[in-house]
N, C-alpha and C positions, 0 to 999 in steps of 0.2 A: 583636530580633535577626533578621537575614535568614536564612532556612532554606536548606539545600542540598537539592536535589531530584534524584530519579532518574526516568528515563522508564519508563512502563508500556507494554509492547508491546500493541497492539490484537489481539484474538483472530484477526482475518482478515488480519493483516499478511503472513503467509507466503504465503497464497493470492493476495494482491494482487501479490506480486512474481513469482509463477509465470507468469501470463499477461501478459507485457509486450507493448505494441503493437509490431507489426512494420513498419507503414507509417506515412507521415506522416498519412494520413487517420485511421488508428486512433489515432494519437497526439493529433490534434486533438480527436477525439471523447472521448478520455480526459480531456482538460483540462476538458471540460464536466461530467464526472462529479463527484459530491460527494467531496471529499478526506477521507481518514481523519485524524482528529485524534489526536495523541499526548498522553495525559494524564501528569501527573507527580505524584509523592508524595514527601514528605520522607524523607530517608535514615533518620531515627530514628522512622519511623512504626510500626515493629514491632521486637521483639527480634531476630527472624531477619534482617531487612534491616540492622539495626545491626551485628550480629555478622559478617555477610557482608562489610560494608563495612570493618570493622576488620581482618578476616583478609586482605582484598584489599590494604589499605594497609600493614599492619604485621605480617602473619603470624598463625599460629595462637595464639601466646601473647600477642597484643596486649591481650587482655582483662585480663591480669594486670599491665599496665604500672603502675608506682608501688606495687606490692605490698610491696616491701622497705621503702620509705619509710613506708608505712602501718603495718607491723609495728613499726618503730622508733618511730614517733609514738605508737602504742598503749602500747608499753613505757615510753617516757619519761613519758607521761601518767599511767600507773599509779604510777610512781615518785614523781612530784610529788604526786599525791593521797595516797600513803602517808605522805610526809613531812609534809604539812599535817595529815592525820588523826592524826598522832602526838600532837597537842595534844588533851587530853581534851575541850575545849569543841567540837571539830570532829568528834566521833565519832557524832553523831546523823545521821539521814537528811538533814536540812537542811544540816548541816555538810559532809557528803560531797558534796552537790550543789554547794555553794559552792566546795569544793575542786576539783571537776571543771571548773567554769567558769574558775577561776583557772588551772588547768593548761592548758586548751585555749587560753586567751588568751595565755598565756606561750609556747605552741608555735604561735602564729599563722603565723609564717614557714614552718613545716613544712607546715601545712595548706594554705597558699597554694601552695607548691611542688607538693604532691600534686595539687591541682586542675589546675594547669597541665601537669603531666606527663600526666594522664589525657586532657586535651583537645587535646594537641599531638602532632605526629608524633614517632616515636622519635628520640632524640638520643644521640650517642655519649657525652655527659657523664653522669657519675654524679649521683645525686640530690643529694648534698651539694655538688656543684659548681654546681648550679642554684639553691641557696638564695640569695635576694637579700641583699645586704649591708645592714648597719645604716645605712650612709650613704644608701642609696636611700630610707629612711624607709618601706619597704614594710610594716614591722610596724605603724606608726601608721595606715597606710591600710587595712589589712585587719582590724586588731584589732576595731573596732566591729562589723563584719559577723560575725566569728567569735564575739564575745561574745553577739550576738543569737541566732545559731544554737545556741550552747551552752545559753543560758538556756531557749530553747523546747524543746530536747531534754530537759532536766532536768524541765521542767513536764510534758511529754507522758509521760515514763516514771515520774515520781514521784507526781504528783497522783492518778491513778486508784488506785494502791495505798494511799495514805494515806486516800482516801475510803472504799474498801471495808473497810479495817480499822477504820472508825469505826462500823460497824453489823453486825448479823447474826452468823453463826457465827464469822466472822473476828475480830470484836471479842471474842466470848466465849472464844476460844482463849487470850486473854491472862489469863483468870481461872484461878488455880491450882485452884479447886474445881470448875470446869466439867468434866463428863464427856461428851464428844461421843458420839453414837450413830450408827447406820448412816445415818439420814436426813440427818445433818449433812453427809455426803459430797455429796449432791445440792445442798445449800445452798452448800457451798464451790465446787462445780462452777459453779453459777449465778453466784456472785460473781466467780469467775475469768473467766467470759464477760463480765461487766460491765467488769472491768479491761481485758480484751482490746479490746473494742469502744470503750470510752472512750479508751483509748490511741490507737487507730486514728483516732478523730475528732479528737483533739488533734493528732495527727501531720499530718492533712490541713489543719486550720485554722491551725496555728501553725508546726509544724516544717518543713513543705514550703516555705511562702513564705520562711522565714528561710534555709533551706538553698539555695534557688534564688537568693536575694539574695547570699549569700556566694559561691556558685560564679560568678555573673555578674560580681561585683566582681573576683574573682580573674581571670576571663577577660579583663576589660578591662585588667588589668595585665600580661598576657602580653607579654614582650619581643618586639620586632619580628623578632629573629633566629629565632624558632620559628614554624613553620607549624602551623596547626590541622589536626587529622585529619578534622574535619567543618567545611567552610568556613562562616563566618558574618561578619556585618558587625561588624568589630572597632571601629568608631566608635560602634556602638549608636545608629544614626540621628543621628549628630552630637552625642550627649550626652557623648562623651569628648573632652576637649581635651588634646592631647599636652603633657607636662611641658616639652618643649623650647621651646615657645612660650608658656610661662607658665601652663599649665593644671595640673590635679591629676594628669593621667595615668591617671585611673580614672573609672568611672561612680559616681554617688552611689547610696546604698542605696535610696532611694525610686524613683529612675529605673530602677534595676536590676530592680525588681519590676514597675514600670509598663510597661516595654518588653518584658516577657515576655508574648507575645501569647496570646490565648485559645485558638487552635488548639494552641499548644505546651502550655498548661496542661491541656487536655483529653487530649492524648496522654500527658502525664505521669501524670495521674490514672488513665487506663486501665491504665497499667503498674503503678501502685501497687496498684490493685484486683486485678490478676492475681496479683501477688506476695502480697498479703494473703490471697487465697483459698487459695493454696498453703500458706501458713503456718498458717491456721486448720485446713485439712484434716489436715496433719501433726500439729498440736497436739491435735485431737480424737482422732485415732487413738492418739496417745501416751497421752492421759488414759484412754481406754478400756482399753488394754493395762495401764496402771499400776493401774487400779482392779481389774481381774480378778486381776492378780498379787498385789495387796495382800490381797484376800480369800483367795486360795489359800495365801499364805505366812503371813500374820499371823492370819487367822481372827478370833476374838473380840478379839484384842489390837490390831486395826486402829485402834480409837478412841484408844487410848493413843499409838500411833505418830503419828496425825494431830495430837494435842494437843502431842506433843513437837516435831514439825516446826513447828507454829504458834508455840510458845513460843520456839524458836530464831530464827525469822524476825523475831519482835518484838525 
């Protein structure tokens, strides 16, 4: 995908404009001087430049574009999962994961529209007016990418928890006769860190590529009537053949990931690391405050509380 760039002013650009040549001789000498080069960087190179670009193009509230659709999508997803989970066979953690995948694939058109609203200029149309019709076969085109993204999300969020419940104190919490002591708090904290970092690793290795693929497939299906808020090559280097001339009208899933350049991947990883660092910091502070409050409030009864929480979690 071709990136959009903004110019970076050189530090001495102001000074260079102050002393302008006043004569033809001075102007000729100036032509012999080394010319100042203007460098460029992608609009999305940092959170600040991205937010400033969004505000300049779509106003202060531009970062919340598509929020109402996202809320409706989340509510509809929860409703579908609840309906599927009403069957006793689907009430396990694996059953709930399958229910989530089914719900998200069912709502593929909504997810497609949400992606397209986020990447395009503001439109006077409401989000339900932008939903692609069933005749367009958009659901069939985007469903495989959504299914892959949903599957990797369930693996990244569910596998670390299942793994850590298979050993150590977290496993022993499932034993009715186990009486956890104060030292078990440190073990639970350590196992929680394992869950956190394993989730992050799976997010990097699995969920990010799948999400990038789904977003880029959705971007390739953006109707011509909508302008993108950050310019990019909508043909994806010629990988997209318009449906009007017999093509699929979208990029393939494999090409969607292959055409995601390494500089773009590195910028995305830097952003993910920053967000992850903020989450870990807040999480550690929360755990420390929770541990102190637990000792102050429950005292010697803290072990029983821990066991009760572990039993309910199982």
